[in-house]
Backbone as a ProteinNet text record, in pm:
[ID]
protein_1_A
[PRIMARY]
MDATKTYLIEVFWSEEDGGFIAVAPDLPGCSAYGDTAAESIREMEDAMQSWLQACQTMGRPAPKPEAQVRRAA
[TERTIARY]
345.6	243.6	340	249.1	286.8	291.8	392.2	456.1	335.6	305.9	238.3	89.9	80.8	-90.4	-83.1	37.2	13.9	31.7	20.7	20.6	-108.7	-154.1	-290.5	-269.2	-374.3	-382.8	-510.2	-480.3	-591.3	-655.3	-764.6	-819.1	-891	-879.1	-979.3	-1007.6	-1105.8	-1113.9	-1028.1	-985	-905.8	-1011.6	-1071.3	-1136.7	-1053.7	-897.4	-832.2	-765.4	-750	-678.7	-764.9	-905.6	-1015.2	-976.3	-990.3	-962.3	-958.4	-897.8	-855.4	-723.4	-664.7	-548.5	-545.2	-433.5	-403.3	-286.6	-245	-163.8	-141.1	-6.2	6.7	93.3	13.3	85.6	208.1	245.6	364.4	471.2	458.2	535.6	563.3	607.3	628	689.1	575.1	594.2	556.2	475	433	271.5	289.9	121.3	84.2	-34.1	-44.4	-203	-236.3	-327.1	-458.4	-549.4	-656.4	-789.9	-830.1	-978.6	-1067.1	-1080.2	-1150.8	-1069.8	-1150.5	-1083.3	-1023.9	-1064.3	-992.5	-851	-887.3	-781.8	-649.1	-673.3	-558.7	-522.8	-584.5	-556	-446	-496.2	-411.1	-289	-277.3	-127.4	-61.3	-127.3	-67	36.7	-31.2	14.8	133.5	125.7	265.7	378.5	346	410.8	467	377.1	440.8	556.5	545.2	633.9	775.2	763.4	894.5	940.3	862.9	894.1	983.8	932.5	997	1103	1095.3	1227.9	1341.2	1300.8	1415.3	1459.9	1408.7	1456.8	1499.5	1524.3	1577.1	1725.6	1732.3	1839.5	1919.4	1893.5	1972.7	2004.2	1966.9	2004.1	1924.8	1821.9	1723	1623.2	1600.4	1461.6	1378.4	1244.7	1117.9	1071.3	958.1	898.9	809.3	778	657	553.1	446.9	306.3	212.2	206.1	135.8	16.9	19	-107.7	-259.6	-342.9	-443.8	-558.8	-671.6	-805.5	-878.3	-893.4	-966.6	-1131.3	-1178.7	-1306.1	-1381.7	-1505.6	-1568.5	-1669.8	-1629.8	-1671.1	-1858.8
-1782.4	-1633.8	-1541.6	-1419.1	-1316.7	-1200.9	-1146.5	-1065.4	-952.5	-878	-783.9	-791.4	-907.6	-966.7	-929.3	-899.7	-873.3	-769	-659.7	-486.1	-445.7	-324.4	-321.1	-195.8	-200.4	-112.3	-31	114	202.9	269	288.2	338.1	447	553.5	667.5	759.8	828	866.5	1008.2	1081.1	1204	1273	1377.4	1471.5	1516.1	1555	1680.8	1547.2	1431.6	1320.2	1281.8	1314.6	1218	1069.3	1008.1	872.7	823.8	653.5	619.5	626.9	650.5	652.2	545.4	466	356.8	331	366.6	351.5	280.1	242	113.9	210.8	207.8	309.4	252.4	130.5	65.7	75.5	155.8	139.4	323	377.5	542.3	545.1	648.8	671.1	556.3	470.9	373.8	412.7	437.2	482.5	406.5	412.3	414.7	464.4	473	536.4	463.1	447.2	410.6	455.2	449.1	519.3	424.7	308.6	224.5	162.5	154.2	118.2	-6.6	-100.7	-234.2	-226.6	-105.8	-85.9	-18.3	44.8	107.6	16.4	-75.2	-219	-309.8	-340.7	-394.9	-349.7	-190.3	-127.1	-108	-112.1	-117.5	-214.6	-337.4	-462.9	-466.1	-444.7	-438.5	-336.5	-196.6	-95.6	-137.5	-200.6	-287.1	-381.6	-469.8	-568	-522.2	-387.8	-323.2	-270.5	-206.8	-131.4	-208.4	-342.4	-456.4	-507.8	-510.3	-620.8	-483.9	-352.3	-244.3	-236.6	-264	-268.2	-395.8	-487.2	-645.8	-616.2	-550.9	-513.2	-430.3	-331.1	-246.9	-328.4	-442.2	-493.9	-475.1	-408.7	-321.2	-425.9	-451.1	-516.9	-465	-541.6	-476.5	-431.3	-356.9	-295.5	-400.4	-419.1	-520	-460	-526.3	-507.1	-458.7	-349.4	-311.8	-250	-143.2	-73.1	-223.3	-105.5	-196.6	-112.2	-187.2	-111.4	-60.8	93.2	141.9	124.6	105.8	90	232.2	235.3	337.5	332.3	416.2	442.8	385.3
139.5	148.6	75.7	-3.9	-42.8	58.4	55.1	191.7	203	75.4	23.1	113.5	108.7	203.4	331.1	395.5	561.7	608.3	482.2	515.2	466	546.6	549.7	432.6	353.4	263	275.6	268.8	297.1	169.5	122.1	-9.3	-8.4	-72.3	-44.8	-215.5	-209.2	-312.2	-307.9	-448.3	-432.6	-557.2	-486.6	-570.1	-684	-611.9	-649.7	-805.3	-803.2	-878.2	-982.3	-887	-975.8	-1001.5	-878	-884.8	-752.7	-720.5	-621.4	-569.1	-460.3	-402.4	-295.5	-319.6	-215.2	-153.7	-21.2	41.4	147.3	208.3	312.1	399.9	544.7	635.5	668.7	678.5	729.6	632	504.7	385.2	359.1	409.2	394.4	225.2	179.2	21.7	-67.4	-14.5	-90.3	-120.7	-253.9	-267.3	-428.7	-488.3	-611.7	-650.6	-756.3	-815.9	-888.4	-909.1	-999.3	-1046.6	-1121.4	-1173.8	-1077.7	-1052.9	-944.4	-825.2	-704.9	-591.7	-625.1	-705.4	-699.7	-832	-884.5	-987.9	-889	-823.6	-686.4	-613.7	-591.5	-484.5	-576.8	-668	-798.6	-807.8	-824.7	-836.7	-725	-637.2	-512.4	-450.7	-492.2	-454.2	-531.8	-693.4	-780	-669.9	-628.4	-574.3	-434.9	-360	-258	-253.9	-375.1	-419.1	-465.1	-522.1	-601.1	-440.3	-354.3	-241.5	-142	-110.3	-32.8	-92.5	-249.6	-261.3	-316.2	-278.5	-258	-165	-66.1	77.1	87	25.8	51.6	-17.7	-152.1	-247.3	-140	-69.4	-6.8	124	151.3	285.5	412.8	369.5	533.7	527.2	677.7	719.1	662.8	590.2	596.5	722	718.9	803	855	1005.2	1032	1036.4	978.3	934.1	1071.4	1119.1	1245.6	1216	1129.4	1101.4	1081.7	1162.4	1185.4	1120.4	1077	1050.2	1173.4	1177.8	1251	1245.3	1370.8	1351.5	1418.5	1360.1	1407.9	1583	1643.1	1775.1	1769.5
[MASK]
+++++++++++++++++++++++++++++++++++++++++++++++++++++++++++++++++++++++++

């Protein structure tokens, strides 16, 4: 299984950037941009693979995927 599929991706519209921003709360500093939400997710999957590969290259363990979707009350 692709390790990136275990991490939560949050997507939001950025008025300032004029596009969608995707972030992975469990991977500090890992983010991506896209003109559409789907594009930002595709870009984020690439960014996450690079982020996790960098951990492996440095001999550091990957963070545990702990972030969960927050449900409205």
